[in-house]
C-alpha positions in Angstrom: -69.0 58.1 102.0 -69.9 59.2 105.2 -70.4 63.1 104.5 -74.1 64.1 103.2 -74.8 66.5 100.4 -72.8 69.3 100.5 -76.4 71.6 98.9 -78.9 70.1 100.5 -77.5 68.1 103.6 -79.1 64.5 102.5 -77.1 61.7 104.0 -79.1 58.8 102.5 -76.0 56.8 100.8 -77.7 55.2 98.4 -78.2 58.8 96.9 -75.0 59.7 97.4 -72.6 60.5 94.6 -69.2 62.9 94.0 -69.3 65.5 91.7 -66.3 67.4 90.2 -65.7 71.2 90.8 -63.6 73.3 88.4 -60.4 73.0 90.6 -60.7 69.3 90.5 -61.8 68.7 94.0 -64.8 66.2 94.3 -67.4 66.6 96.8 -70.2 64.7 97.9 -73.9 65.2 96.5 -76.9 64.0 95.7 -77.7 62.5 92.5 -80.2 65.2 91.8 -77.8 67.7 92.4 -75.0 66.2 90.5 -77.4 66.0 88.1 -78.3 69.5 87.8 -74.7 70.7 88.1 -74.1 68.5 84.9 -76.7 70.2 82.9 -75.9 73.5 83.8 -72.9 73.0 81.5 -71.0 75.2 84.1 -68.8 73.8 86.7 -68.6 75.1 90.4 -65.3 76.5 91.4 -66.2 76.3 95.2 -69.1 74.7 97.3 -70.7 78.1 97.7 -70.7 78.3 94.0 -72.1 74.8 93.5 -74.7 75.9 96.3 -75.8 79.2 94.3 -75.6 77.3 91.0 -77.8 74.3 91.7 -79.6 75.2 95.1 -83.1 76.4 95.4 -84.3 76.7 91.7 -88.2 77.5 92.3 -87.8 81.0 91.7 -89.3 81.6 87.7 -86.8 84.4 87.3 -83.8 82.5 88.4 -84.7 79.7 86.0 -85.2 81.6 83.0 -81.7 82.7 83.4 -80.3 79.6 83.7 -79.0 77.7 80.4 -81.6 75.2 79.4 -80.9 71.8 77.2 -83.3 70.0 75.0 -85.1 68.3 77.7 -85.2 71.0 80.1 -87.0 72.8 77.1 -89.5 70.1 76.4 -90.3 69.7 80.5 -91.0 73.6 80.6 -92.9 73.8 77.9 -94.9 70.6 79.0 -95.6 72.6 82.3 -96.0 75.9 81.2 -99.4 77.6 82.0 -101.6 76.7 84.4 -101.0 73.4 86.4 -104.5 72.0 86.5 -107.3 72.6 83.9 -110.2 72.3 86.1 -109.1 73.4 89.4 -112.1 73.1 91.1 -112.3 68.9 90.3 -111.2 68.0 93.8 -114.8 69.0 95.6 
């Protein structure tokens, strides 16, 4: 695999795998984006759709619209609310 991840352009061959699109085409992605693609339960039909589906996910509104599996629900519950109870502890 000489190409980098089609989503984030990562080129470290140790982290690259292929994922299958709905059309049967296999494209190179990093392992993180392959996992996210698999966990969405939806196969993207194009590279553009794949980028939209698994790309930047930091927006809470976007995350809340995506389907969530059991592990995802547990992680969301575990990190809900304040990230640090004592924000002033670093002084």
